[in-house]
N, C-alpha and C positions, 0 to 999 in steps of 0.2 A: 671463395670464388676469385679466380685470377682476373686482373684487369685486362681489358681489351687493349691491343697495341695498334696504333695508327701512325702512318707517315703522311704528313701533309706539308704543303708549301705555306710559308708565312703569309703569303698573299691571300690564301684561302681559309685562314683561321677565323673561327667564330668569335664573337665578343667575349664569351666565357673563356676561351683559350687565350685571347689577348690579355684579359685581366689576370689570368694565371701566370702568364709570362711577366707582366709588370710586377706581380707580387713576388715571384721567385727571383727576378733579376731587377731590383729597383734601381740599380746603378748601371744598367745595361748588361748585355750578354756577351760583349766582345771577348772577354777572357774565358768564356765557357763554350765556345764554338768547337765542335769536334768534326773531324774528317771521317766520313763514312764511306768505306770501300764496298763497292757492289761486286757481285760475282764475275761480271764481265770486265773487271779492272777499271771501270769508270768510278767516279766518286762524286760526293756532294758534301756540303757542310751543313751541320744541323745543331740544334740545341734540344734539350729534353725538358719536358714539363708534364706534370700529372694533374688531372682533374679527379673528381671523386670516383669515376668509373673507367677512365681511359688514360693510358700512358702514351704521350705523343712524342714523336721524333719529328721536329719541325725543321724543314729545309729553309736555310737562310742564304741570302746572297752575301758573298765575301769579296771585297776588293783587295787584291794582292798588289802591293807596290813592288814591281820587279824592274824598276829602272836601274841601270848601271850607274856608277858614280859619274862617268863621262856624260851619259844622257841627261842626268840630273843637272849637272853644271851647264850643259848646253841649253836646257829648257829654262832653268831658273837663274842662271848666271852664278858667278863666283865673286860677287862684290862684297867681301867681308868688311870693307871699310865703312859701309853704310848701315851695318847692323847696330841696333840699339841694345841697351842692357836688358831690355825686356825680352829679347830673343834668346835668352840663355838656354832654353830647352831645345834649341836647334843647333846645338854644338855637335862635335864629332860623335860618332856612334859609340866609341869607347867611353866618352864622358857620360852619356846617357845610361850605359850599362852600370858604371860605377855608382851613379846616383840611385838607380833602382836597387842595387845590391846593398847599399849602405842605409837604405830606408828602413825604419823600424815601425812604419805605420801600416803594415799589411794586416788586413782583417780577413779572416776566413769565415 
């Protein structure tokens, strides 16, 4: 027997489904969000999770950072002289990419 397939909003998930999400994504689902294209060219973001008898496509809210560099500097300032050594993760985008690519600690 094939599992029933449902699309639900995260806000409307039952306790059983929320537990299944926590079990499948113990460190969060940020890296597992997919973009689902609808036939009318709208889209939504979702994660997948299964229970014993149902496969769920769960709609999740996604915040996209779309500030330009100029807008970012205007809002947060460009005062690099006051940054501490603990702020190393807030370096240039290229630096962050190199750190990710050189990391050997990825677990699948």
